[in-house]
C-alpha positions as a Markdown table, in Angstrom:
| # | Residue | x | y | z |
|---|---|---|---|---|
| 1 | Thr | 0.0 | 0.0 | 0.0 |
| 2 | Gln | 1.2 | 3.5 | -0.9 |
| 3 | Val | 0.5 | 6.7 | 1.1 |
| 4 | Lys | 1.0 | 10.3 | 0.2 |
| 5 | Tyr | 4.4 | 11.8 | 1.2 |
| 6 | Pro | 3.6 | 15.1 | 2.7 |
| 7 | Ala | 6.6 | 17.1 | 1.5 |
| 8 | Cys | 6.1 | 16.3 | -2.1 |
| 9 | Pro | 3.0 | 16.8 | -4.2 |
| 10 | Asn | 1.9 | 13.8 | -6.1 |
| 11 | Cys | 4.5 | 11.6 | -4.4 |
| 12 | Leu | 3.5 | 8.2 | -2.9 |
| 13 | Val | 5.7 | 6.0 | -0.7 |
| 14 | His | 5.3 | 2.5 | 0.7 |
| 15 | Gln | 3.3 | 2.7 | 3.8 |
| 16 | Gly | 5.4 | 0.2 | 5.8 |
| 17 | Phe | 8.7 | 2.1 | 5.0 |
| 18 | Tyr | 7.1 | 5.4 | 5.8 |
| 19 | Asn | 5.7 | 4.1 | 9.2 |
| 20 | Ala | 9.1 | 2.7 | 10.0 |
| 21 | Phe | 10.8 | 6.0 | 9.2 |
| 22 | Gln | 8.3 | 7.9 | 11.4 |
| 23 | Gly | 9.4 | 5.7 | 14.3 |
| 24 | Val | 13.0 | 7.1 | 14.0 |
| 25 | Glu | 12.6 | 10.5 | 12.4 |
| 26 | Gly | 12.7 | 12.3 | 15.8 |
| 27 | Tyr | 16.0 | 10.6 | 16.5 |
| 28 | Val | 17.4 | 11.5 | 13.1 |
| 29 | Arg | 16.4 | 15.1 | 13.3 |
| 30 | Lys | 17.8 | 15.5 | 16.8 |
| 31 | Asn | 21.1 | 14.1 | 15.8 |
| 32 | Val | 21.4 | 16.2 | 12.6 |
| 33 | Gln | 20.5 | 19.3 | 14.6 |
| 34 | Thr | 23.2 | 18.5 | 17.2 |
| 35 | Leu | 25.7 | 17.9 | 14.5 |
| 36 | Thr | 25.0 | 21.1 | 12.6 |
| 37 | Ala | 24.9 | 23.1 | 15.8 |
| 38 | Leu | 28.4 | 21.9 | 16.8 |
| 39 | Tyr | 29.9 | 21.8 | 13.2 |
| 40 | Arg | 28.1 | 24.4 | 11.1 |
| 41 | Asp | 29.8 | 23.3 | 7.9 |
| 42 | Ala | 29.6 | 19.6 | 8.5 |
| 43 | Asn | 28.9 | 17.4 | 5.5 |
| 44 | Ile | 25.7 | 15.3 | 5.9 |
| 45 | Trp | 25.9 | 11.8 | 4.4 |
| 46 | Val | 23.0 | 9.4 | 4.4 |
| 47 | Thr | 23.6 | 5.7 | 3.7 |
| 48 | Gly | 21.8 | 2.4 | 4.2 |
| 49 | Phe | 21.5 | -1.2 | 3.1 |
| 50 | Ser | 18.3 | -3.0 | 2.3 |
| 51 | Leu | 15.6 | -1.7 | 4.7 |
| 52 | Gly | 18.1 | 0.9 | 5.9 |
| 53 | Gly | 18.4 | 2.1 | 2.4 |
| 54 | Ala | 14.7 | 2.5 | 2.1 |
| 55 | Leu | 14.6 | 4.5 | 5.3 |
| 56 | Gly | 17.7 | 6.4 | 4.2 |
| 57 | Val | 15.8 | 7.7 | 1.2 |
| 58 | Leu | 13.1 | 9.1 | 3.4 |
| 59 | Ala | 15.7 | 10.4 | 5.9 |
| 60 | Ala | 17.6 | 12.2 | 3.1 |
| 61 | Leu | 14.4 | 13.8 | 1.9 |
| 62 | Asp | 13.5 | 14.9 | 5.4 |
| 63 | Ile | 16.9 | 16.2 | 6.2 |
| 64 | Lys | 17.1 | 18.2 | 3.0 |
| 65 | Glu | 13.7 | 19.7 | 3.7 |
| 66 | Ile | 14.4 | 20.7 | 7.3 |
| 67 | Phe | 18.1 | 21.4 | 7.3 |
| 68 | Gly | 18.6 | 22.5 | 3.6 |
| 69 | Lys | 21.3 | 20.0 | 2.6 |
| 70 | Val | 22.4 | 16.5 | 2.1 |
| 71 | Asn | 25.9 | 16.3 | 0.7 |
| 72 | Gln | 25.9 | 12.6 | -0.3 |
| 73 | Phe | 23.4 | 9.7 | -0.4 |
| 74 | Tyr | 24.4 | 6.1 | -1.0 |
| 75 | Ser | 22.1 | 3.1 | -0.9 |
| 76 | Phe | 22.9 | -0.6 | -1.4 |
| 77 | Gly | 20.3 | -3.2 | -2.2 |
| 78 | Met | 17.4 | -0.9 | -1.5 |
| 79 | Pro | 13.8 | -1.9 | -2.4 |
| 80 | Arg | 11.6 | 0.6 | -4.3 |
| 81 | Val | 10.3 | 3.1 | -1.8 |
| 82 | Gly | 7.7 | 5.0 | -3.9 |
| 83 | Asn | 6.8 | 6.4 | -7.3 |
């Protein structure tokens, strides 16, 4: 089942991956905020394998929307997350 992704008009994402990401998004945001507060020019890299790659896509989109940048994204063996 696909659900709407709120930050992107006409985007749909896999409901299970999105629910899983929502379970960790607060943790991700808090840690990126801490990193950027301590190191203003820090590079932000997002990576993941398999399910971690699927969550990484959603994390990268979230980080880019909130913090304005993601320097690199690498995913290995990732399932399709959305349209």
